[in-house]
VOGU-3710 file (C-alpha; in Angstrom, 3 decimals, decimal comma):
1> mgepinvala> 5,686/37,116/-20,450  4,053/40,212/-18,889  2,693/42,978/-21,099  5,110/45,678/-19,793  8,068/43,448/-20,695  6,568/42,838/-24,110  6,181/46,553/-24,705  9,736/47,243/-23,538  11,203/44,565/-25,811  9,094/45,688/-28,757
11> avplivvgvl> 10,622/49,180/-28,375  14,198/47,884/-28,376  14,909/48,552/-32,089  13,535/52,081/-31,812  15,494/52,707/-28,622  18,657/51,550/-30,375  17,969/54,051/-33,149  17,373/56,840/-30,653  20,463/56,132/-28,565  22,892/55,570/-31,409
21> lvgflwpatr> 21,566/58,109/-33,948  20,488/60,917/-31,581  22,352/60,248/-28,367  25,771/59,305/-29,762  25,248/61,087/-33,119  26,283/58,000/-35,052  25,555/58,217/-38,782  22,643/56,183/-40,102  25,079/54,000/-42,054  26,431/52,684/-38,703
31> smpiawlsal> 23,376/52,854/-36,438  20,739/51,358/-38,753  22,465/47,978/-39,347  22,666/47,568/-35,556  18,985/48,519/-35,183  18,093/45,891/-37,840  20,093/43,234/-35,956  18,298/44,157/-32,779  14,936/43,804/-34,568  16,004/40,334/-35,807
41> avgffvwgmp> 17,029/39,321/-32,298  13,729/40,482/-30,743  11,764/38,933/-33,603  13,510/35,551/-33,250  13,929/35,177/-29,469  10,837/37,038/-28,201  8,290/36,915/-31,036  9,307/33,426/-32,227  9,629/34,392/-35,889  11,150/31,586/-37,982
51> vrwlaaatie> 14,299/32,391/-39,882  12,473/32,299/-43,240  10,005/34,934/-41,995  12,845/37,138/-40,806  14,558/36,764/-44,186  11,320/37,411/-46,100  10,592/40,568/-44,088  14,125/41,773/-44,686  13,845/41,170/-48,444  10,549/43,083/-48,488
61> gvliavqilw> 12,344/46,015/-46,836  15,160/45,841/-49,419  12,694/45,871/-52,352  10,858/48,886/-50,882  14,254/50,544/-50,481  14,995/49,924/-54,136  11,819/51,841/-55,075  12,806/54,797/-52,911  16,404/54,774/-54,149  15,193/54,784/-57,740
71> ivfgalvlly> 13,249/57,931/-56,947  16,221/59,421/-55,103  18,483/58,675/-58,070  16,133/60,273/-60,578  15,646/63,278/-58,366  19,380/63,759/-57,879  20,169/63,354/-61,571  17,649/66,005/-62,508  18,851/68,263/-59,678  22,536/68,037/-60,656
81> tmlragafdv> 21,682/68,381/-64,353  19,846/71,640/-63,597  22,732/72,822/-61,419  25,412/72,000/-63,960  23,428/73,651/-66,767  22,981/76,810/-64,683  19,186/76,515/-64,874  18,786/76,903/-61,095  20,688/80,175/-61,211  18,170/81,347/-63,786
91> lnggftvise> 15,228/80,198/-61,650  16,767/81,969/-58,669  17,341/85,154/-60,700  13,708/85,118/-61,780  12,678/85,372/-58,161  15,263/87,923/-56,960  14,748/90,611/-59,633  11,327/91,253/-58,173  12,587/92,828/-54,962  15,853/93,371/-53,078
101> drrvqivlia> 13,990/93,209/-49,753  15,223/90,168/-47,828  11,746/89,402/-46,519  10,317/89,194/-50,036  13,265/86,981/-51,112  12,541/84,665/-48,205  8,919/84,280/-49,331  9,829/83,685/-52,953  12,928/81,494/-52,553  12,906/79,958/-49,073
111> fflstfiega> 9,168/79,227/-49,331  8,035/78,862/-52,940  11,236/77,595/-54,547  11,936/75,271/-51,578  8,406/73,800/-51,663  8,650/73,317/-55,410  11,986/71,461/-55,161  10,564/69,345/-52,292  7,554/68,448/-54,395  9,756/67,481/-57,387
121> agfgapaavv> 12,733/65,949/-55,691  12,509/65,729/-51,906  15,142/63,754/-49,922  16,960/66,839/-48,614  17,221/68,529/-52,013  15,379/71,825/-51,053  17,832/72,846/-48,328  20,812/71,590/-50,352  19,833/73,811/-53,269  18,166/76,788/-51,625
131> aplllglgfp> 20,644/77,392/-48,789  23,561/78,070/-51,223  21,312/80,241/-53,371  20,326/82,372/-50,369  24,002/82,539/-49,387  24,790/83,788/-52,858  22,235/86,556/-52,408  24,018/87,807/-49,272  22,234/85,920/-46,493  24,326/84,789/-43,493
141> alaavvaali> 24,993/81,048/-43,913  23,157/80,110/-40,711  20,126/82,196/-41,696  20,143/80,614/-45,146  20,013/77,101/-43,630  17,281/77,934/-41,124  15,158/79,651/-43,803  15,547/76,778/-46,259  14,715/74,097/-43,701  11,645/75,862/-42,272
151> ghiiavtyga> 10,451/77,186/-45,639  9,883/73,861/-47,331  8,469/71,833/-44,455  4,786/72,156/-45,402  5,591/70,396/-48,688  7,354/67,358/-47,206  4,237/65,222/-46,788  4,056/65,116/-50,628  7,769/65,375/-51,324  9,407/63,616/-54,265
161> vgtpiivgir> 6,081/63,424/-56,083  4,204/61,886/-53,176  6,711/59,288/-51,986  5,895/59,621/-48,258  2,265/58,821/-49,031  2,714/56,286/-51,866  5,531/54,332/-50,272  5,211/55,431/-46,644  1,477/54,947/-46,140  0,255/52,656/-48,947
171> epmtsvsgir> 2,990/50,011/-48,756  2,815/49,144/-45,033  -0,971/49,276/-45,063  -0,860/46,735/-47,879  1,758/44,482/-46,289  0,253/44,103/-42,806  -2,617/41,638/-43,241  -4,668/42,758/-40,211  -4,616/46,392/-41,296  -5,290/45,500/-44,923
181> taieaeglta> -8,312/43,417/-43,825  -9,718/46,297/-41,739  -9,363/48,686/-44,676  -10,973/46,262/-47,122  -13,859/45,726/-44,729  -14,751/49,387/-45,337  -14,798/48,797/-49,126  -11,438/50,489/-49,684  -8,094/49,389/-50,940  -4,841/50,346/-49,238
191> aqfavnvaaw> -4,155/52,696/-52,159  -7,505/54,444/-51,688  -6,919/54,653/-47,954  -3,537/56,302/-48,615  -5,159/58,854/-50,939  -7,742/59,701/-48,216  -4,942/60,084/-45,672  -3,178/62,472/-48,055  -6,309/64,577/-48,308  -6,756/64,859/-44,539
201> aatyhllvgf> -3,086/65,633/-44,101  -3,426/68,519/-46,553  -6,369/69,788/-44,475  -4,215/69,927/-41,337  -1,439/71,596/-43,308  -3,758/74,260/-44,751  -5,184/75,110/-41,320  -1,858/75,241/-39,555  0,759/75,813/-42,260  -0,642/78,766/-44,149
211> vmplfvvgmv> 1,289/81,013/-41,742  4,646/79,395/-42,520  5,832/82,199/-44,815  5,238/84,640/-41,925  6,870/82,169/-39,541  10,084/81,802/-41,533  10,316/85,553/-42,134  9,789/86,096/-38,413  12,516/83,630/-37,494  15,048/85,276/-39,806
221> vyffgdpddr> 14,313/88,901/-38,887  14,263/88,182/-35,167  17,349/85,998/-34,868  19,410/87,502/-37,686  18,434/91,191/-37,515  20,123/93,894/-35,485  21,556/91,978/-32,480  21,127/95,078/-30,275  17,448/95,545/-31,150  15,798/92,171/-31,645
231> sigpalavwp> 12,242/92,676/-32,831  9,495/90,820/-34,697  8,322/94,155/-36,086  9,938/93,838/-39,538  8,076/90,555/-40,054  4,730/92,005/-39,002  5,299/94,813/-41,480  4,944/92,239/-44,308  2,213/90,087/-42,798  -0,255/90,752/-45,653
241> lclfaglafg> 2,292/89,443/-48,192  3,151/86,437/-46,046  -0,416/85,369/-45,356  -1,392/85,988/-48,998  1,523/83,757/-50,051  0,515/81,087/-47,543  -3,054/80,959/-48,852  -1,955/81,212/-52,513  0,075/78,090/-51,883  -2,251/76,347/-49,452
251> ipywlsawfi> -5,549/76,491/-51,356  -4,412/74,865/-54,616  -2,290/72,491/-52,512  -5,380/71,402/-50,600  -7,532/71,154/-53,721  -4,880/69,015/-55,437  -4,741/66,583/-52,490  -8,507/66,154/-52,460  -9,314/66,130/-56,157  -6,218/65,106/-58,122
261> saefpslvgs> -3,626/62,850/-56,504  -1,183/62,494/-53,624  1,752/63,074/-56,002  0,935/66,669/-56,855  -0,074/68,923/-53,911  3,373/70,359/-53,303  4,072/70,853/-57,019  0,664/72,397/-57,729  0,721/74,584/-54,617  4,194/75,946/-55,275
271> mvgaaivigt> 3,713/76,552/-58,985  0,239/78,094/-58,793  1,018/80,026/-55,620  4,315/81,422/-56,940  2,651/82,511/-60,182  -0,091/84,322/-58,251  2,274/85,980/-55,783  4,862/87,010/-58,376  2,143/88,472/-60,567  0,727/90,387/-57,620
281> lragyflpde> 4,142/91,748/-56,655  4,892/92,768/-60,227  1,614/94,687/-60,224  2,895/96,637/-57,231  0,832/95,012/-54,506  2,209/93,881/-51,134  5,683/95,314/-51,717  7,152/96,689/-48,480  7,350/100,474/-48,065  10,888/100,195/-46,734
291> ewsfpdqdew> 13,519/97,582/-47,573  14,805/95,396/-44,776  18,220/93,786/-44,842  20,739/92,176/-42,527  23,216/94,178/-40,446  26,547/95,014/-42,056  28,600/91,896/-42,537  31,388/93,033/-40,179  28,776/93,024/-37,353  27,812/89,377/-37,871
301> pdhwtgsiqp> 28,708/86,928/-35,071  31,257/84,268/-36,079  28,733/81,443/-35,913  26,572/83,034/-38,627  29,101/82,212/-41,367  31,554/79,532/-42,353  34,530/79,686/-44,676  32,310/80,532/-47,630  31,376/84,182/-47,442  28,265/85,507/-49,235
311> tdarsvlart> 30,457/87,352/-51,731  32,221/84,070/-52,552  29,065/81,976/-52,791  29,105/81,754/-56,553  31,817/79,130/-56,038  29,186/76,688/-54,721  26,822/77,269/-57,625  26,955/76,249/-61,238  28,133/78,581/-63,984  25,362/80,540/-65,621
321> hdislvrawl> 24,313/79,663/-69,143  22,319/81,828/-71,506  18,987/80,244/-70,577  15,639/81,990/-70,560  13,410/81,700/-67,490  10,777/79,761/-69,416  13,367/77,329/-70,748  14,787/76,841/-67,240  11,345/75,700/-66,053  10,689/73,322/-68,927
331> pymllvallm> 12,238/70,139/-67,408  9,978/70,450/-64,380  7,000/71,317/-66,543  7,730/68,146/-68,523  8,008/66,165/-65,269  4,578/67,389/-64,116  3,065/66,546/-67,511  4,550/63,034/-67,490  3,363/62,370/-63,960  -0,093/63,647/-64,710
341> ftrvfdpfpa> -0,304/61,453/-67,822  0,823/58,309/-66,020  -1,401/58,852/-62,987  -4,597/60,545/-64,147  -5,490/59,397/-67,664  -7,038/55,917/-67,748  -6,097/53,216/-68,535  -2,405/54,139/-68,277  -2,167/54,202/-64,423  -3,522/50,657/-64,195
351> llqgeqvalf> -1,358/49,443/-67,091  1,809/50,928/-65,589  1,003/49,243/-62,261  1,011/45,818/-63,879  -2,707/45,300/-64,606  -4,214/44,009/-67,803  -6,236/46,709/-69,566  -8,103/47,280/-72,807  -6,045/49,555/-75,053  -7,059/50,333/-78,640
361> grqvspvlkt> -9,485/47,429/-78,601  -6,929/44,878/-77,409  -6,129/43,399/-73,989  -2,632/44,558/-73,042  -0,537/43,573/-70,029  3,039/44,490/-69,057  3,488/41,097/-67,381  5,683/38,730/-69,408  6,004/35,626/-67,227  5,324/34,273/-63,774
371> vttrggeftv> 7,515/31,493/-62,347  6,849/29,541/-59,143  9,813/28,179/-57,191  10,535/27,033/-53,626  11,648/30,586/-52,918  8,374/32,099/-53,947  6,459/33,326/-56,983  8,348/35,623/-59,350  6,591/37,861/-61,863  8,636/39,619/-64,515
381> glflfewsnv> 7,343/42,167/-67,001  8,331/45,267/-68,914  10,131/47,290/-66,239  8,274/45,230/-63,611  9,442/42,789/-60,983  7,372/41,175/-58,216  8,236/38,565/-55,608  5,265/36,947/-53,866  5,116/34,297/-51,121  8,748/34,922/-50,292
391> fgtdigtgvn> 10,224/31,660/-48,905  6,729/30,245/-48,490  5,439/33,130/-46,330  2,569/35,521/-46,960  5,082/38,311/-47,584  5,570/39,790/-51,019  6,317/43,031/-52,807  7,903/44,292/-56,003  9,243/47,185/-58,006  7,409/48,738/-60,953
401> ftyvpgtwll> 9,857/51,076/-62,614  7,412/52,584/-65,092  5,136/53,820/-62,296  7,771/54,849/-59,753  8,415/58,579/-60,286  12,165/58,012/-60,572  11,805/56,935/-64,172  10,052/60,117/-65,200  12,558/62,206/-63,247  15,299/60,565/-65,337
411> vsaiaavglf> 13,361/61,181/-68,559  13,060/64,878/-67,621  16,814/64,989/-66,834  17,680/63,435/-70,192  15,434/65,938/-71,927  17,199/68,748/-70,065  20,550/67,715/-71,573  19,407/68,634/-75,089  17,324/71,526/-73,888  20,313/73,234/-72,261
421> dmnrrevaea> 22,873/72,084/-74,816  25,058/70,446/-72,213  28,348/68,803/-73,186  29,435/65,277/-72,342  31,597/66,349/-69,422  28,765/68,293/-67,738  26,403/65,347/-68,154  28,970/62,948/-66,765  29,547/65,189/-63,740  25,811/65,461/-63,067
431> wgnatkklvs> 25,219/61,682/-63,228  28,459/60,991/-61,340  27,526/63,332/-58,514  24,049/61,805/-58,270  25,512/58,264/-58,156  27,996/59,195/-55,415  25,206/60,651/-53,315  23,389/57,257/-53,311  25,938/55,400/-51,214  24,880/56,647/-47,754
441> plialvfvla> 21,111/56,564/-48,526  21,528/53,040/-49,881  22,981/51,676/-46,686  20,699/53,675/-44,409  17,434/53,020/-46,269  18,058/49,287/-46,734  18,602/48,665/-43,031  15,941/51,145/-41,839  13,312/49,551/-44,025  14,499/46,028/-43,253
451> maqvmlqsgs> 14,171/46,828/-39,533  10,728/48,356/-40,080  9,451/45,369/-42,022  10,685/42,887/-39,411  8,777/44,894/-36,777  5,697/45,126/-38,998  5,689/41,422/-39,928  6,581/40,075/-36,491  2,954/39,029/-35,846  2,178/37,560/-39,282
461> hadgvdsmiv> 3,796/34,162/-38,835  1,236/32,816/-36,325  -2,406/33,351/-35,451  -3,118/35,444/-32,387  0,289/37,105/-32,273  0,445/40,911/-32,414  3,393/42,544/-34,143  5,822/44,738/-32,287  4,143/47,779/-33,892  0,709/46,634/-32,715
471> vlgtatanvv> 2,018/46,047/-29,212  3,578/49,550/-29,123  0,436/51,114/-30,609  -1,837/49,410/-28,090  0,362/50,423/-25,141  0,506/54,014/-26,265  -3,245/54,124/-26,810  -3,777/52,700/-23,296  -1,539/55,315/-21,699  -2,719/58,400/-23,613
481> gpaypmvaal> -6,302/57,249/-23,989  -8,877/59,870/-25,109  -6,148/62,471/-25,709  -4,438/60,374/-28,369  -5,297/62,659/-31,350  -3,348/65,411/-29,582  -0,087/63,450/-29,743  -0,478/61,648/-33,124  1,458/64,340/-35,034  4,114/64,487/-32,288
491> igalgaalvg> 4,702/60,715/-32,612  5,187/61,120/-36,374  7,584/64,022/-35,777  9,637/62,020/-33,315  9,829/59,191/-35,838  11,111/61,497/-38,575  13,567/63,131/-36,201  14,960/59,708/-35,322  15,277/58,270/-38,817  15,582/61,473/-40,889
501> sntvsnitfg> 12,771/60,691/-43,306  9,040/61,371/-43,507  8,684/58,237/-45,669  10,415/56,004/-43,157  8,521/57,592/-40,254  5,273/56,755/-42,067  6,387/53,201/-42,792  7,416/52,626/-39,178  4,726/54,560/-37,325  1,785/54,593/-39,764
511> pfqfvaaerl> 0,630/51,090/-38,770  1,343/51,986/-35,148  -1,063/54,973/-35,455  -3,667/52,946/-37,357  -3,773/50,344/-34,598  -3,900/52,954/-31,841  -6,802/54,740/-33,542  -8,603/51,429/-34,062  -8,234/50,391/-30,405  -9,453/53,792/-29,139
521> gfsrelivga> -12,315/54,141/-31,609  -10,912/57,146/-33,488  -10,953/57,712/-37,235  -8,047/55,856/-38,755  -7,821/58,319/-41,645  -7,651/61,367/-39,369  -5,025/59,869/-37,066  -2,814/58,501/-39,834  -3,229/61,887/-41,586  -1,842/63,551/-38,481
531> qavggaignl> 1,043/61,072/-38,613  1,757/62,083/-42,223  1,914/65,732/-41,126  4,046/64,976/-38,111  6,457/62,935/-40,202  6,978/66,000/-42,380  7,520/68,435/-39,507  10,042/66,146/-37,783  12,420/66,806/-40,672  13,076/70,224/-39,101
541> vaihnvvaal> 15,216/68,586/-36,427  16,325/65,424/-38,274  20,089/65,404/-37,906  20,689/64,101/-41,420  18,783/66,999/-42,984  20,446/69,577/-40,795  23,937/68,281/-41,498  23,277/68,087/-45,226  21,996/71,658/-45,339  24,926/73,003/-43,251
551> atvdligeeg> 27,405/71,191/-45,480  26,199/73,085/-48,545  27,269/76,367/-46,961  30,332/74,956/-45,181  28,953/75,468/-41,703  29,305/71,971/-40,222  29,383/72,103/-36,429  26,379/74,381/-35,936  23,824/71,517/-35,861  22,864/72,280/-32,284
561> rvirlnlipl> 22,013/75,916/-33,013  19,878/74,990/-36,002  17,976/72,260/-34,145  17,307/74,608/-31,192  15,930/77,293/-33,489  13,843/74,783/-35,446  12,228/73,457/-32,278  10,117/76,655/-32,323  8,196/75,882/-35,549  8,191/72,162/-34,642
571> lyytifvgiw> 6,352/72,837/-31,362  3,985/75,293/-33,037  3,039/72,801/-35,726  2,645/69,708/-33,539  0,587/71,517/-30,906  -1,838/73,085/-33,347  -2,163/69,970/-35,518  -2,919/68,118/-32,269  -5,682/70,618/-31,421  -7,251/70,269/-34,862
581> allfayvffp> -6,954/66,468/-34,680  -8,903/66,548/-31,382  -11,598/68,779/-32,893  -11,854/66,600/-36,020  -12,005/63,372/-34,055  -14,525/64,497/-31,430  -16,536/67,323/-33,018  -16,382/67,765/-36,806  -15,656/64,362/-38,438  -16,040/61,615/-35,834
591> gvf> -17,632/59,233/-38,360  -14,759/59,209/-40,876  -13,113/55,758/-41,210
//
């Protein structure tokens, strides 16, 4: 079979996703099962994968999906607990009392609050929370959605306490034997490689994304200001505040990625940056000389608002409790403390990941028993499950509930119940809402990840056979050649736009980018780092995210307008990350692995 035909057939599952999800606007719950079936067909008839390998790859995808869904569930439970308690209203109020100027509110809420929620929860939570809050402050619904989507995008690479790196980069690099071997040949583990990728991604973000507060302010004042006098002038009037905010976020964000862990950059950047900026504003610095606001509401075009008017927006928010600002922050402060403890202080990270460690002078292991059967090797422990050699293949993965952030999100949510004196009905509503929200992600994630793992493992069953991802990566590298670093972030963005997830974009295209970089002689860490950035930026135009954000302000039907507007920051980001990737690869850091 000729190489062009191989490349075309390897792309079939991704083409199916693009046509059904983007072309026909099918929901992921319908399009992803078909994409998975197409991957099975190509794997069986073209790549010659035995049925047991197809089944094992699918099971691996399902187990990875369980990890992600556990994080999603914990994030949603904490989110809805905070909403039902009224704590988010308090957090919002803490920002808004500083200034009535809409530009300042955009910086504090659409940027800092959005990036914080992304770092703590991810999975569409920032826009779902922040858009209604902005609406409640008097923003046009469409402006609220655009601001919320653009404002949090720099944080997505490390969203949901690092899930796109931990699950999206580390897992596929571990599961693909050829890539794992290349990484280990450099004296690294897949986990260490993922941490290095996270650090380089933060470098791209700092260099390109520190202007995002100015960018989002500029988008709102230009497209939602006086329709008869469109101007970027009101944004330029607050450029010192915007750039100060971008650097106040970006520097601790970058330091966290390099010197702490991939879980914390967005949380550290948003918390430290917000504290610095709020303190500076309270001291009287960077406040605008003149307040800027939107035109009178009767002048707004019809497409700016839905059935929920800004004056009615309290109906989409929780009732307000008598909660102090410090108390409202405590669940997230507890979450950060728990994550730090379980990831930084030895020997607990190793213990929680299933390793035997010395603790108080004794050897301790969470593993209880390992059983070998014809279906594979099963390891069961305290909150730990692993399945190795699935159906006699080299494929294996597991779920470690004590290390996955979802557990600590749930612990923080349970602590919030007592902290906010919530009654049984409010708790039941919070957990019930979180559970209901899992249905669509469950179906979509299971089949997306099953499809991705079939593509990733399609070359593992026989010697000398390249996987679909390797074939696609090699073909792309051959076509683009020396200019490949310029398009690495764009590839990641297209992946996220197709599947609606930075994590899934990294899982699907991370190995693709690794192979392309290897074939062309570029740094694998720099190129996969650009992928991690692109996977974040693609969320700007991911239909799932846009629909979810619009639904929170009852503006369904304006997806096209939002996507067209968001193409502006998308193009800015991918072009300039591409330029930096070229400079890094050829000039500054050509020797990095």
